[in-house]
C-alpha positions in Angstrom: -24.6 -0.5 -12.8 -23.0 0.6 -9.5 -21.3 -1.2 -6.6 -22.5 0.4 -3.4 -21.8 0.3 0.3 -23.7 2.6 2.7 -21.6 5.6 3.5 -22.4 8.8 5.1 -23.5 11.4 2.6 -22.9 14.3 4.9 -20.9 17.4 4.0 -17.2 17.6 3.7 -16.4 18.5 7.4 -18.4 15.5 8.9 -16.7 13.2 6.3 -13.3 14.6 7.3 -14.1 13.8 11.0 -15.3 10.4 10.0 -12.1 9.7 8.1 -9.9 10.9 11.0 -11.8 8.7 13.4 -11.4 5.6 11.2 -7.7 6.3 10.9 -7.3 6.8 14.6 -9.0 3.4 15.1 -6.6 1.7 12.6 -9.4 1.0 10.1 -7.2 2.0 7.2 -9.2 0.7 4.3 -12.4 2.3 5.5 -10.6 5.6 6.1 -9.2 5.3 2.5 -12.7 5.0 1.2 -13.9 8.2 3.0 -10.8 10.2 1.9 -11.4 9.0 -1.6 -15.0 10.2 -1.4 -13.7 13.7 -0.3 -11.1 13.8 -3.1 -13.6 12.8 -5.7 -15.2 16.1 -5.0 -12.0 18.1 -5.2 -8.6 16.5 -5.7 -6.7 19.8 -5.4 -6.5 19.5 -1.6 -2.9 18.8 -0.5 -3.9 18.1 3.1 -6.5 15.5 2.1 -4.2 13.9 -0.5 -1.5 13.5 2.2 -4.0 11.9 4.6 -5.2 9.6 1.9 -1.7 8.5 1.1 -0.9 7.9 4.7 -3.9 5.7 5.0 -3.0 3.8 1.9 0.5 3.2 3.3 -0.9 1.7 6.5 -3.4 -0.4 4.5 -0.8 -1.7 2.2 1.7 -2.3 5.0 -0.8 -4.3 7.0 -1.5 -6.6 4.0 2.2 -6.9 3.3 3.0 -8.0 6.9 0.1 -10.5 6.8 1.2 -12.0 3.4 2.6 -15.4 4.4 4.4 -16.0 1.1 6.2 -12.7 1.2 7.1 -12.9 4.9 8.4 -16.5 4.5 10.6 -15.5 1.6 12.0 -12.4 3.4 12.7 -14.4 6.5 15.2 -16.5 4.6 17.4 -13.6 3.4 20.8 -12.9 4.8 21.8 -9.3 5.7 23.8 -9.1 2.5 20.9 -10.3 0.4 18.5 -8.0 2.2 20.8 -5.0 1.5 20.9 -6.1 -2.2 17.1 -6.2 -2.2 16.8 -2.6 -0.9 19.3 -1.3 -3.4 17.6 -3.1 -6.3 14.2 -1.6 -5.4 15.6 1.8 -4.9 17.4 1.6 -8.2 14.2 0.7 -10.0 12.5 3.7 -8.4 15.3 6.1 -9.4 15.4 4.8 -13.0 11.7 4.4 -13.8 9.7 6.9 -11.7 8.0 9.4 -14.1 9.1 12.5 -12.2 12.7 11.4 -11.6 13.9 15.0 -11.3 11.8 15.4 -8.2 13.4 12.5 -6.4 15.6 13.1 -3.4 17.8 10.3 -2.0 17.5 11.6 1.5 13.7 11.8 1.3 13.5 8.2 -0.1 15.7 6.9 2.6 13.9 8.7 5.4 10.5 7.6 4.1 11.8 4.0 4.4 12.9 4.7 8.0 9.4 6.0 8.7 7.8 2.9 7.1 10.1 0.6 9.2 9.2 2.5 12.4 5.5 2.1 11.7 5.9 -1.7 11.0 7.4 -2.1 14.5 4.0 -1.2 16.0 2.2 -3.9 14.0 1.2 -7.1 15.8 1.5 -9.0 12.6 5.2 -8.4 12.5 5.8 -9.6 16.1 3.6 -12.6 15.9 4.8 -14.0 12.5 8.5 -13.7 13.3 8.3 -14.3 17.1 10.1 -11.0 17.9 10.0 -10.1 21.6 8.7 -6.7 22.7 12.0 -6.1 24.4 13.9 -6.5 21.1 11.5 -4.2 19.3 11.9 -1.5 22.0 15.7 -1.8 21.8 15.7 -1.5 18.1 13.3 1.4 18.1 15.9 3.3 20.2 18.6 2.3 17.8 16.5 3.4 14.8 16.2 6.9 16.1 19.9 7.5 15.4 19.2 7.3 11.7 16.2 9.7 11.7 17.3 12.8 10.0 20.4 11.2 8.5 21.1 12.6 5.0 21.8 10.5 2.0 23.5 12.5 -0.7 23.0 9.7 -3.3 21.3 6.4 -4.0 24.6 4.6 -3.1 24.8 6.4 0.3 21.2 5.5 1.0 22.1 1.9 0.2 25.0 2.0 2.7 22.8 3.5 5.4 20.1 0.9 4.8 22.7 -1.9 5.2 23.8 -0.5 8.5 20.2 -0.5 9.7 19.7 -4.1 8.4 22.7 -5.3 10.3 21.7 -3.5 13.5 18.2 -5.0 13.2 19.4 -8.5 12.7 21.4 -8.2 15.9 18.2 -7.5 17.7 16.5 -10.5 16.2 14.6 -8.8 13.3 14.7 -10.7 10.0 17.0 -8.7 7.6 14.7 -9.3 4.7 11.7 -7.9 6.5 13.6 -4.8 7.5 14.9 -4.2 3.9 11.4 -4.6 2.5 9.9 -2.0 4.8 12.7 0.4 4.0 12.2 -0.2 0.3 8.4 0.0 0.4 8.6 3.3 2.3 10.6 4.7 -0.6 8.2 3.4 -3.2 4.9 4.0 -1.5 5.8 7.6 -0.5 6.0 8.8 -4.1 2.3 9.2 -4.7 -0.9 7.2 -4.2 -0.4 5.2 -7.3 3.1 3.8 -6.7 3.6 0.7 -4.5 5.6 -2.4 -4.2 3.9 -5.6 -5.4 4.5 -8.7 -3.2 5.1 -12.0 -5.0 1.7 -13.4 -4.0 -0.1 -10.4 -5.7 2.0 -9.9 -8.8 -0.1 -12.3 -10.9 -3.3 -10.6 -9.9 -1.8 -7.1 -10.7 -0.5 -8.4 -14.0 -3.9 -9.8 -14.8 -5.5 -6.4 -14.3 -3.0 -4.7 -16.5 -3.7 -7.5 -19.1 -7.4 -6.5 -18.8 -8.5 -9.3 -16.5 -9.4 -9.1 -12.8 -12.0 -11.1 -10.9 -13.9 -9.6 -8.0 -17.5 -10.5 -7.0 -17.9 -12.8 -10.0 -16.9 -10.5 -12.8 -13.9 -9.9 -15.0 -13.2 -6.2 -15.7 -10.8 -4.5 -18.0 -9.1 -1.1 -17.8 -10.3 0.6 -21.0 -9.9 4.4 -21.5 -9.4 4.9 -17.8 -12.6 3.1 -17.0 -13.3 -0.3 -15.4 -15.5 -2.1 -17.9 -17.1 -5.5 -17.2 -15.9 -8.1 -19.8 -17.4 -11.2 -18.2 -20.0 -12.1 -15.6 -19.8 -15.6 -14.0 -23.0 -17.5 -13.8 -24.5 -18.0 -10.3 -22.0 -15.4 -8.9 -23.2 -12.5 -6.7 -22.9 -10.2 -9.7 -24.9 -12.5 -12.1 -28.3 -10.8 -11.7 -26.9 -7.2 -11.4 -24.1 -6.8 -13.9 -23.8 -7.4 -17.6 -20.9 -7.5 -20.1 -20.2 -4.0 -21.3 -21.3 -2.3 -18.0 -18.9 0.3 -16.7 -18.2 0.3 -12.9 -18.1 4.0 -12.0 -18.6 4.1 -8.3 -17.7 2.0 -5.2 -18.9 3.1 -1.8 -20.9 5.7 -3.7 -17.7 7.5 -4.7 -16.0 7.6 -8.1 -13.7 4.7 -8.9 -10.0 5.6 -9.5 -8.8 2.8 -11.8 -5.2 3.9 -11.2 -5.4 2.6 -7.6 -6.4 -1.0 -8.4 -5.5 -2.6 -5.1 -8.0 -0.5 -3.2 -10.7 -1.1 -5.9 -10.3 -4.8 -5.6 -10.3 -4.8 -1.9 -13.5 -2.7 -2.0 -15.2 -5.0 -4.5 -14.4 -8.0 -2.3 -16.3 -6.5 0.6 -19.3 -5.0 -1.2 -22.8 -6.1 -1.8 -24.5 -5.4 -5.1 -27.4 -3.1 -5.6 -29.2 -2.3 -8.9 
């Protein structure tokens, strides 16, 4: 059984153009789907992998900024607590990332600055925290002074991040929000499979890792790098199409990557079923 959404079946170049157009329009999830289709044909394309990762970062950032539970929690943090948050996340990355030898403190810090800079263009940030465009413009100018700044170690990156957090708070930006964008930039830049999980999503992610995730009326498990249907709910959209034991191999007509579950679930939530 296959979950499908109509998608251009044109050659690689038209699909590349389609992906770029979607990204230019800020339709990040749809752009991710097209890039994933291209990469399903050949994953050894650095340029496409980078474009895919950039779209994923925008897609995840938008959801993060629109997460009321997370944003409410972050808005309550003091500058000192926000700095602690950044250092904690960065410490987890440095200790647990599989390719630790490839980590560079300067790159992690700069990717955080990049993520923060992108967040300042998002309406969700301004509206939720009532930040004036003038304050955003002023802080963007201040942020430029940290672009290119080197961090010789994790502790140096932490000190630089605290300086940014304090400067941001003086411009009316919530310290916790700033710290989270800096931290997520470091985590999300590693590869397409690494990301920060907001509190409101942790239980769902843990459920998937524990072999349970509910989408269009089914529970699926991750078994042998495949998404296998373990339960179909009666009278759900999937009831007449999927059966226990089915393996979901394609979404949008392209191969499912079970290692990127957030995109898989988002896709399943917007699909219609076809036999």
